[in-house]
PDB file of N, CA, C and O in Angstrom:
ATOM      1  N   MET A   1      24.024 -19.299 -39.427  1.00  0.00           N
ATOM      2  CA  MET A   1      23.185 -19.028 -39.184  1.00  0.00           C
ATOM      3  C   MET A   1      22.564 -20.337 -39.081  1.00  0.00           C
ATOM      4  O   MET A   1      22.412 -21.367 -39.738  1.00  0.00           O
ATOM      5  N   ASN A   2      22.076 -19.480 -37.186  1.00  0.00           N
ATOM      6  CA  ASN A   2      21.577 -21.151 -36.522  1.00  0.00           C
ATOM      7  C   ASN A   2      20.136 -21.589 -36.943  1.00  0.00           C
ATOM      8  O   ASN A   2      19.569 -20.512 -37.128  1.00  0.00           O
ATOM      9  N   PRO A   3      19.435 -22.368 -37.139  1.00  0.00           N
ATOM     10  CA  PRO A   3      17.727 -22.337 -37.463  1.00  0.00           C
ATOM     11  C   PRO A   3      17.277 -22.001 -36.196  1.00  0.00           C
ATOM     12  O   PRO A   3      16.378 -21.165 -36.107  1.00  0.00           O
ATOM     13  N   GLU A   4      17.972 -22.750 -34.722  1.00  0.00           N
ATOM     14  CA  GLU A   4      17.282 -22.661 -33.636  1.00  0.00           C
ATOM     15  C   GLU A   4      17.011 -20.813 -33.558  1.00  0.00           C
ATOM     16  O   GLU A   4      15.939 -20.242 -33.362  1.00  0.00           O
ATOM     17  N   HIS A   5      18.206 -20.271 -33.757  1.00  0.00           N
ATOM     18  CA  HIS A   5      17.675 -18.720 -33.312  1.00  0.00           C
ATOM     19  C   HIS A   5      16.732 -18.245 -34.176  1.00  0.00           C
ATOM     20  O   HIS A   5      15.761 -17.634 -33.730  1.00  0.00           O
ATOM     21  N   LEU A   6      16.878 -18.442 -35.400  1.00  0.00           N
ATOM     22  CA  LEU A   6      15.507 -18.284 -35.698  1.00  0.00           C
ATOM     23  C   LEU A   6      14.220 -18.528 -35.316  1.00  0.00           C
ATOM     24  O   LEU A   6      13.250 -17.818 -35.582  1.00  0.00           O
ATOM     25  N   GLN A   7      14.225 -19.658 -34.618  1.00  0.00           N
ATOM     26  CA  GLN A   7      13.082 -19.611 -34.508  1.00  0.00           C
ATOM     27  C   GLN A   7      12.960 -19.050 -32.510  1.00  0.00           C
ATOM     28  O   GLN A   7      12.100 -19.172 -31.637  1.00  0.00           O
ATOM     29  N   GLN A   8      13.987 -18.598 -32.564  1.00  0.00           N
ATOM     30  CA  GLN A   8      13.547 -17.563 -30.983  1.00  0.00           C
ATOM     31  C   GLN A   8      13.513 -16.444 -31.609  1.00  0.00           C
ATOM     32  O   GLN A   8      13.403 -15.478 -30.854  1.00  0.00           O
ATOM     33  N   LEU A   9      13.567 -16.201 -32.736  1.00  0.00           N
ATOM     34  CA  LEU A   9      12.603 -14.528 -32.478  1.00  0.00           C
ATOM     35  C   LEU A   9      11.697 -14.367 -33.341  1.00  0.00           C
ATOM     36  O   LEU A   9      11.473 -13.459 -34.141  1.00  0.00           O
ATOM     37  N   VAL A  10      10.972 -15.744 -33.014  1.00  0.00           N
ATOM     38  CA  VAL A  10       9.179 -15.494 -33.114  1.00  0.00           C
ATOM     39  C   VAL A  10       8.810 -15.656 -31.672  1.00  0.00           C
ATOM     40  O   VAL A  10       7.761 -15.129 -31.304  1.00  0.00           O
ATOM     41  N   ILE A  11       9.583 -16.359 -30.753  1.00  0.00           N
ATOM     42  CA  ILE A  11       9.517 -16.881 -28.954  1.00  0.00           C
ATOM     43  C   ILE A  11       9.936 -15.781 -28.390  1.00  0.00           C
ATOM     44  O   ILE A  11       9.250 -15.178 -27.565  1.00  0.00           O
ATOM     45  N   ARG A  12      10.935 -15.452 -28.713  1.00  0.00           N
ATOM     46  CA  ARG A  12      11.350 -14.407 -27.213  1.00  0.00           C
ATOM     47  C   ARG A  12      10.979 -12.750 -27.247  1.00  0.00           C
ATOM     48  O   ARG A  12      10.871 -12.074 -28.270  1.00  0.00           O
ATOM     49  N   THR A  13      10.868 -12.434 -26.306  1.00  0.00           N
ATOM     50  CA  THR A  13       9.854 -10.876 -26.411  1.00  0.00           C
ATOM     51  C   THR A  13      11.059  -9.976 -25.452  1.00  0.00           C
ATOM     52  O   THR A  13      11.664 -10.347 -24.446  1.00  0.00           O
ATOM     53  N   MET A  14      11.123  -8.759 -26.148  1.00  0.00           N
ATOM     54  CA  MET A  14      11.876  -7.836 -25.542  1.00  0.00           C
ATOM     55  C   MET A  14      11.404  -7.746 -23.839  1.00  0.00           C
ATOM     56  O   MET A  14      10.243  -7.674 -23.436  1.00  0.00           O
ATOM     57  N   PRO A  15      12.632  -7.774 -23.008  1.00  0.00           N
ATOM     58  CA  PRO A  15      12.533  -7.522 -21.705  1.00  0.00           C
ATOM     59  C   PRO A  15      12.151  -6.263 -21.265  1.00  0.00           C
ATOM     60  O   PRO A  15      11.734  -6.084 -20.121  1.00  0.00           O
ATOM     61  N   TYR A  16      12.245  -5.520 -21.954  1.00  0.00           N
ATOM     62  CA  TYR A  16      12.329  -3.821 -21.563  1.00  0.00           C
ATOM     63  C   TYR A  16      11.861  -2.555 -22.259  1.00  0.00           C
ATOM     64  O   TYR A  16      10.718  -2.588 -22.713  1.00  0.00           O
ATOM     65  N   GLY A  17      12.223  -1.989 -22.336  1.00  0.00           N
ATOM     66  CA  GLY A  17      12.365  -0.529 -23.165  1.00  0.00           C
ATOM     67  C   GLY A  17      11.096  -0.278 -23.618  1.00  0.00           C
ATOM     68  O   GLY A  17      10.077  -0.683 -23.058  1.00  0.00           O
ATOM     69  N   LYS A  18      11.134   0.423 -24.688  1.00  0.00           N
ATOM     70  CA  LYS A  18       9.916   1.316 -25.333  1.00  0.00           C
ATOM     71  C   LYS A  18       8.830  -0.143 -25.865  1.00  0.00           C
ATOM     72  O   LYS A  18       7.616  -0.337 -25.821  1.00  0.00           O
ATOM     73  N   TYR A  19       9.425  -0.553 -26.111  1.00  0.00           N
ATOM     74  CA  TYR A  19       8.693  -2.408 -27.050  1.00  0.00           C
ATOM     75  C   TYR A  19       8.866  -3.764 -25.677  1.00  0.00           C
ATOM     76  O   TYR A  19       9.254  -4.894 -25.976  1.00  0.00           O
ATOM     77  N   LYS A  20       8.619  -3.497 -24.686  1.00  0.00           N
ATOM     78  CA  LYS A  20       8.636  -4.551 -23.798  1.00  0.00           C
ATOM     79  C   LYS A  20       7.698  -5.640 -24.090  1.00  0.00           C
ATOM     80  O   LYS A  20       6.513  -5.324 -24.199  1.00  0.00           O
ATOM     81  N   ASP A  21       8.028  -6.858 -24.233  1.00  0.00           N
ATOM     82  CA  ASP A  21       6.664  -7.805 -24.424  1.00  0.00           C
ATOM     83  C   ASP A  21       6.836  -7.900 -25.529  1.00  0.00           C
ATOM     84  O   ASP A  21       6.609  -9.089 -25.753  1.00  0.00           O
ATOM     85  N   ARG A  22       7.208  -7.239 -26.814  1.00  0.00           N
ATOM     86  CA  ARG A  22       6.382  -7.328 -28.015  1.00  0.00           C
ATOM     87  C   ARG A  22       7.532  -8.244 -28.274  1.00  0.00           C
ATOM     88  O   ARG A  22       8.632  -8.005 -27.776  1.00  0.00           O
ATOM     89  N   ILE A  23       7.242  -9.671 -29.317  1.00  0.00           N
ATOM     90  CA  ILE A  23       8.373 -10.272 -29.774  1.00  0.00           C
ATOM     91  C   ILE A  23       9.722  -9.945 -30.778  1.00  0.00           C
ATOM     92  O   ILE A  23      10.018  -8.925 -31.400  1.00  0.00           O
ATOM     93  N   ILE A  24       9.973 -10.430 -30.732  1.00  0.00           N
ATOM     94  CA  ILE A  24      11.544  -9.706 -31.211  1.00  0.00           C
ATOM     95  C   ILE A  24      10.990  -9.552 -32.677  1.00  0.00           C
ATOM     96  O   ILE A  24      10.839  -8.418 -33.132  1.00  0.00           O
ATOM     97  N   ALA A  25      10.591 -10.995 -33.654  1.00  0.00           N
ATOM     98  CA  ALA A  25      11.056 -10.711 -34.555  1.00  0.00           C
ATOM     99  C   ALA A  25       9.699  -9.577 -35.078  1.00  0.00           C
ATOM    100  O   ALA A  25       9.459  -9.466 -36.281  1.00  0.00           O
ATOM    101  N   ASP A  26       8.761  -8.668 -33.871  1.00  0.00           N
ATOM    102  CA  ASP A  26       8.211  -7.761 -34.665  1.00  0.00           C
ATOM    103  C   ASP A  26       8.649  -6.348 -34.116  1.00  0.00           C
ATOM    104  O   ASP A  26       7.774  -5.488 -34.009  1.00  0.00           O
ATOM    105  N   LEU A  27       9.377  -6.184 -33.918  1.00  0.00           N
ATOM    106  CA  LEU A  27       9.912  -5.181 -33.501  1.00  0.00           C
ATOM    107  C   LEU A  27      10.436  -4.568 -34.642  1.00  0.00           C
ATOM    108  O   LEU A  27      11.102  -5.277 -35.397  1.00  0.00           O
ATOM    109  N   PRO A  28      10.210  -2.992 -35.008  1.00  0.00           N
ATOM    110  CA  PRO A  28      10.010  -2.125 -35.974  1.00  0.00           C
ATOM    111  C   PRO A  28      11.477  -2.188 -36.433  1.00  0.00           C
ATOM    112  O   PRO A  28      12.440  -2.512 -35.738  1.00  0.00           O
ATOM    113  N   GLY A  29      11.476  -1.814 -37.754  1.00  0.00           N
ATOM    114  CA  GLY A  29      12.854  -1.214 -38.191  1.00  0.00           C
ATOM    115  C   GLY A  29      13.724  -0.659 -37.600  1.00  0.00           C
ATOM    116  O   GLY A  29      14.819  -0.970 -37.131  1.00  0.00           O
ATOM    117  N   HIS A  30      12.726   0.775 -37.717  1.00  0.00           N
ATOM    118  CA  HIS A  30      14.128   1.680 -37.023  1.00  0.00           C
ATOM    119  C   HIS A  30      14.237   1.141 -35.826  1.00  0.00           C
ATOM    120  O   HIS A  30      15.430   0.842 -35.775  1.00  0.00           O
ATOM    121  N   TYR A  31      13.593   0.723 -34.507  1.00  0.00           N
ATOM    122  CA  TYR A  31      14.531   0.006 -33.701  1.00  0.00           C
ATOM    123  C   TYR A  31      15.356  -0.585 -33.613  1.00  0.00           C
ATOM    124  O   TYR A  31      16.300  -0.432 -32.837  1.00  0.00           O
ATOM    125  N   LEU A  32      15.138  -1.673 -34.650  1.00  0.00           N
ATOM    126  CA  LEU A  32      16.919  -2.478 -34.586  1.00  0.00           C
ATOM    127  C   LEU A  32      17.816  -1.560 -35.353  1.00  0.00           C
ATOM    128  O   LEU A  32      19.030  -1.698 -35.200  1.00  0.00           O
ATOM    129  N   GLY A  33      17.316  -0.554 -36.235  1.00  0.00           N
ATOM    130  CA  GLY A  33      18.311   0.155 -36.427  1.00  0.00           C
ATOM    131  C   GLY A  33      18.559   1.657 -35.404  1.00  0.00           C
ATOM    132  O   GLY A  33      19.198   2.675 -35.670  1.00  0.00           O
ATOM    133  N   TRP A  34      18.136   1.459 -34.745  1.00  0.00           N
ATOM    134  CA  TRP A  34      18.575   2.262 -33.706  1.00  0.00           C
ATOM    135  C   TRP A  34      19.513   0.994 -32.537  1.00  0.00           C
ATOM    136  O   TRP A  34      20.263   1.246 -31.594  1.00  0.00           O
ATOM    137  N   PHE A  35      19.096  -0.282 -33.069  1.00  0.00           N
ATOM    138  CA  PHE A  35      20.342  -0.625 -32.131  1.00  0.00           C
ATOM    139  C   PHE A  35      21.712  -1.060 -33.160  1.00  0.00           C
ATOM    140  O   PHE A  35      22.603  -1.763 -32.685  1.00  0.00           O
ATOM    141  N   ALA A  36      21.762  -0.715 -34.182  1.00  0.00           N
ATOM    142  CA  ALA A  36      22.738  -1.127 -34.783  1.00  0.00           C
ATOM    143  C   ALA A  36      23.526   0.114 -34.424  1.00  0.00           C
ATOM    144  O   ALA A  36      24.540   0.062 -33.729  1.00  0.00           O
ATOM    145  N   ARG A  37      23.013   1.254 -34.933  1.00  0.00           N
ATOM    146  CA  ARG A  37      24.117   2.420 -34.353  1.00  0.00           C
ATOM    147  C   ARG A  37      24.532   2.579 -33.359  1.00  0.00           C
ATOM    148  O   ARG A  37      25.722   2.892 -33.301  1.00  0.00           O
ATOM    149  N   GLU A  38      23.635   2.418 -31.911  1.00  0.00           N
ATOM    150  CA  GLU A  38      24.261   2.940 -30.481  1.00  0.00           C
ATOM    151  C   GLU A  38      24.402   1.454 -29.876  1.00  0.00           C
ATOM    152  O   GLU A  38      24.111   1.374 -28.683  1.00  0.00           O
ATOM    153  N   GLY A  39      24.616   0.819 -30.217  1.00  0.00           N
ATOM    154  CA  GLY A  39      25.640  -1.105 -29.882  1.00  0.00           C
ATOM    155  C   GLY A  39      23.979  -1.762 -29.322  1.00  0.00           C
ATOM    156  O   GLY A  39      23.060  -1.201 -28.726  1.00  0.00           O
ATOM    157  N   PHE A  40      24.144  -3.232 -29.854  1.00  0.00           N
ATOM    158  CA  PHE A  40      23.275  -4.113 -29.464  1.00  0.00           C
ATOM    159  C   PHE A  40      23.946  -4.045 -27.721  1.00  0.00           C
ATOM    160  O   PHE A  40      24.847  -3.434 -27.146  1.00  0.00           O
ATOM    161  N   PRO A  41      22.734  -5.220 -27.300  1.00  0.00           N
ATOM    162  CA  PRO A  41      23.156  -5.103 -25.872  1.00  0.00           C
ATOM    163  C   PRO A  41      23.938  -6.571 -25.750  1.00  0.00           C
ATOM    164  O   PRO A  41      24.129  -7.159 -26.814  1.00  0.00           O
ATOM    165  N   LYS A  42      24.347  -7.125 -24.664  1.00  0.00           N
ATOM    166  CA  LYS A  42      25.380  -8.309 -24.885  1.00  0.00           C
ATOM    167  C   LYS A  42      24.367  -9.452 -24.761  1.00  0.00           C
ATOM    168  O   LYS A  42      23.145  -9.467 -24.607  1.00  0.00           O
ATOM    169  N   GLY A  43      25.435 -10.541 -24.900  1.00  0.00           N
ATOM    170  CA  GLY A  43      24.663 -11.920 -24.955  1.00  0.00           C
ATOM    171  C   GLY A  43      23.600 -11.853 -25.960  1.00  0.00           C
ATOM    172  O   GLY A  43      23.338 -11.069 -26.873  1.00  0.00           O
ATOM    173  N   GLU A  44      22.940 -13.193 -25.387  1.00  0.00           N
ATOM    174  CA  GLU A  44      22.225 -13.879 -26.687  1.00  0.00           C
ATOM    175  C   GLU A  44      20.947 -12.533 -27.011  1.00  0.00           C
ATOM    176  O   GLU A  44      20.538 -12.431 -28.168  1.00  0.00           O
ATOM    177  N   LEU A  45      20.604 -11.934 -26.335  1.00  0.00           N
ATOM    178  CA  LEU A  45      19.488 -11.253 -26.622  1.00  0.00           C
ATOM    179  C   LEU A  45      19.914 -10.330 -27.675  1.00  0.00           C
ATOM    180  O   LEU A  45      19.141 -10.020 -28.581  1.00  0.00           O
ATOM    181  N   GLY A  46      21.480  -9.734 -27.576  1.00  0.00           N
ATOM    182  CA  GLY A  46      22.045  -8.679 -28.302  1.00  0.00           C
ATOM    183  C   GLY A  46      22.462  -9.481 -29.801  1.00  0.00           C
ATOM    184  O   GLY A  46      22.361  -8.923 -30.894  1.00  0.00           O
ATOM    185  N   ALA A  47      22.946 -10.896 -29.605  1.00  0.00           N
ATOM    186  CA  ALA A  47      22.916 -11.288 -30.855  1.00  0.00           C
ATOM    187  C   ALA A  47      21.660 -11.695 -31.355  1.00  0.00           C
ATOM    188  O   ALA A  47      21.831 -12.351 -32.382  1.00  0.00           O
ATOM    189  N   LEU A  48      20.254 -11.558 -31.002  1.00  0.00           N
ATOM    190  CA  LEU A  48      19.021 -12.446 -31.511  1.00  0.00           C
ATOM    191  C   LEU A  48      18.386 -10.835 -32.114  1.00  0.00           C
ATOM    192  O   LEU A  48      17.534 -10.889 -33.001  1.00  0.00           O
ATOM    193  N   ILE A  49      18.803  -9.554 -31.635  1.00  0.00           N
ATOM    194  CA  ILE A  49      18.591  -8.631 -31.890  1.00  0.00           C
ATOM    195  C   ILE A  49      19.203  -8.623 -32.882  1.00  0.00           C
ATOM    196  O   ILE A  49      18.546  -8.587 -33.922  1.00  0.00           O
ATOM    197  N   ALA A  50      20.548  -8.651 -32.963  1.00  0.00           N
ATOM    198  CA  ALA A  50      21.187  -7.994 -34.104  1.00  0.00           C
ATOM    199  C   ALA A  50      21.024  -9.217 -35.739  1.00  0.00           C
ATOM    200  O   ALA A  50      21.511  -8.886 -36.820  1.00  0.00           O
ATOM    201  N   LEU A  51      20.503 -10.133 -35.597  1.00  0.00           N
ATOM    202  CA  LEU A  51      20.108 -11.063 -36.503  1.00  0.00           C
ATOM    203  C   LEU A  51      18.380 -10.670 -36.785  1.00  0.00           C
ATOM    204  O   LEU A  51      17.679 -10.997 -37.743  1.00  0.00           O
ATOM    205  N   MET A  52      18.181 -10.214 -36.105  1.00  0.00           N
ATOM    206  CA  MET A  52      16.652  -9.571 -36.778  1.00  0.00           C
ATOM    207  C   MET A  52      17.081  -8.268 -37.636  1.00  0.00           C
ATOM    208  O   MET A  52      16.834  -8.194 -38.839  1.00  0.00           O
ATOM    209  N   TYR A  53      17.600  -7.467 -37.071  1.00  0.00           N
ATOM    210  CA  TYR A  53      18.293  -6.371 -37.929  1.00  0.00           C
ATOM    211  C   TYR A  53      18.446  -6.460 -39.055  1.00  0.00           C
ATOM    212  O   TYR A  53      17.975  -5.754 -39.947  1.00  0.00           O
ATOM    213  N   GLU A  54      19.654  -8.029 -39.174  1.00  0.00           N
ATOM    214  CA  GLU A  54      19.959  -8.302 -40.548  1.00  0.00           C
ATOM    215  C   GLU A  54      18.881  -8.532 -41.501  1.00  0.00           C
ATOM    216  O   GLU A  54      18.872  -8.098 -42.652  1.00  0.00           O
ATOM    217  N   LEU A  55      18.137  -9.112 -41.055  1.00  0.00           N
ATOM    218  CA  LEU A  55      16.412 -10.221 -41.832  1.00  0.00           C
ATOM    219  C   LEU A  55      16.256  -8.533 -42.490  1.00  0.00           C
ATOM    220  O   LEU A  55      16.598  -8.104 -43.592  1.00  0.00           O
ATOM    221  N   ASP A  56      15.719  -7.952 -41.533  1.00  0.00           N
ATOM    222  CA  ASP A  56      14.923  -7.043 -41.484  1.00  0.00           C
ATOM    223  C   ASP A  56      15.957  -5.852 -42.420  1.00  0.00           C
ATOM    224  O   ASP A  56      15.305  -5.447 -43.383  1.00  0.00           O
ATOM    225  N   HIS A  57      17.374  -5.217 -42.362  1.00  0.00           N
ATOM    226  CA  HIS A  57      17.771  -4.260 -43.504  1.00  0.00           C
ATOM    227  C   HIS A  57      17.822  -5.371 -44.580  1.00  0.00           C
ATOM    228  O   HIS A  57      17.518  -4.834 -45.645  1.00  0.00           O
ATOM    229  N   ASN A  58      18.041  -6.509 -44.740  1.00  0.00           N
ATOM    230  CA  ASN A  58      18.222  -7.265 -46.024  1.00  0.00           C
ATOM    231  C   ASN A  58      16.391  -7.623 -46.993  1.00  0.00           C
ATOM    232  O   ASN A  58      16.097  -8.215 -48.032  1.00  0.00           O
ATOM    233  N   ASN A  59      15.839  -7.109 -46.258  1.00  0.00           N
ATOM    234  CA  ASN A  59      14.333  -7.884 -46.275  1.00  0.00           C
ATOM    235  C   ASN A  59      13.808  -8.923 -46.803  1.00  0.00           C
ATOM    236  O   ASN A  59      13.168  -9.300 -47.785  1.00  0.00           O
ATOM    237  N   LEU A  60      14.456  -9.405 -45.480  1.00  0.00           N
ATOM    238  CA  LEU A  60      14.443 -10.975 -45.911  1.00  0.00           C
ATOM    239  C   LEU A  60      13.109 -11.294 -44.234  1.00  0.00           C
ATOM    240  O   LEU A  60      12.924 -12.498 -44.053  1.00  0.00           O
ATOM    241  N   ARG A  61      12.446 -10.492 -43.357  1.00  0.00           N
ATOM    242  CA  ARG A  61      11.344 -10.443 -42.684  1.00  0.00           C
ATOM    243  C   ARG A  61      10.416 -11.970 -42.867  1.00  0.00           C
ATOM    244  O   ARG A  61       9.946 -12.655 -41.958  1.00  0.00           O
ATOM    245  N   MET A  62      10.347 -12.221 -44.400  1.00  0.00           N
ATOM    246  CA  MET A  62       9.716 -13.579 -44.731  1.00  0.00           C
ATOM    247  C   MET A  62       9.726 -14.666 -44.513  1.00  0.00           C
ATOM    248  O   MET A  62       8.757 -15.417 -44.630  1.00  0.00           O
ATOM    249  N   LEU A  63      11.401 -15.121 -43.964  1.00  0.00           N
ATOM    250  CA  LEU A  63      11.934 -16.209 -43.704  1.00  0.00           C
ATOM    251  C   LEU A  63      11.230 -16.647 -42.453  1.00  0.00           C
ATOM    252  O   LEU A  63      11.082 -17.838 -42.181  1.00  0.00           O
ATOM    253  N   LEU A  64      10.802 -15.677 -41.704  1.00  0.00           N
ATOM    254  CA  LEU A  64      10.301 -16.121 -40.488  1.00  0.00           C
ATOM    255  C   LEU A  64       8.887 -16.918 -40.587  1.00  0.00           C
ATOM    256  O   LEU A  64       8.456 -17.936 -40.045  1.00  0.00           O
ATOM    257  N   ASP A  65       8.261 -15.810 -41.709  1.00  0.00           N
ATOM    258  CA  ASP A  65       6.511 -16.558 -41.398  1.00  0.00           C
ATOM    259  C   ASP A  65       6.406 -18.052 -41.345  1.00  0.00           C
ATOM    260  O   ASP A  65       5.289 -18.426 -40.987  1.00  0.00           O
ATOM    261  N   PRO A  66       7.385 -19.145 -41.640  1.00  0.00           N
ATOM    262  CA  PRO A  66       6.922 -20.832 -41.530  1.00  0.00           C
ATOM    263  C   PRO A  66       6.868 -20.536 -40.386  1.00  0.00           C
ATOM    264  O   PRO A  66       5.736 -20.606 -39.905  1.00  0.00           O
ATOM    265  N   LEU A  67       7.939 -20.111 -39.495  1.00  0.00           N
ATOM    266  CA  LEU A  67       8.399 -20.676 -38.161  1.00  0.00           C
ATOM    267  C   LEU A  67       6.874 -19.919 -37.757  1.00  0.00           C
ATOM    268  O   LEU A  67       6.151 -20.815 -37.319  1.00  0.00           O
ATOM    269  N   ARG A  68       6.441 -19.136 -37.755  1.00  0.00           N
ATOM    270  CA  ARG A  68       4.942 -18.722 -37.284  1.00  0.00           C
ATOM    271  C   ARG A  68       3.866 -19.123 -36.930  1.00  0.00           C
ATOM    272  O   ARG A  68       3.003 -18.681 -36.172  1.00  0.00           O
ATOM    273  N   LYS A  69       4.004 -20.330 -37.756  1.00  0.00           N
ATOM    274  CA  LYS A  69       3.109 -21.173 -37.907  1.00  0.00           C
ATOM    275  C   LYS A  69       2.483 -22.590 -37.161  1.00  0.00           C
ATOM    276  O   LYS A  69       1.465 -23.276 -37.067  1.00  0.00           O
ATOM    277  N   ARG A  70       4.046 -22.467 -36.665  1.00  0.00           N
ATOM    278  CA  ARG A  70       4.208 -23.782 -35.789  1.00  0.00           C
ATOM    279  C   ARG A  70       3.212 -23.880 -34.542  1.00  0.00           C
ATOM    280  O   ARG A  70       3.251 -24.858 -33.796  1.00  0.00           O
TER     281      ARG A  70
END
């Protein structure tokens, strides 16, 4: 796991869709699960969503709390 990717989860926003402009770390679990079932986007965005899915699925969202306070 790359620490820079964790930081990006609390900075980058969704560029499209129902949750456009929402920070990736704030995407709801059911939406992340939908991506896991249907396929993650290509590139860095897909990698970040996949990472957020893993954090959410394993109940590790709290790992991002210290990064939000920066």
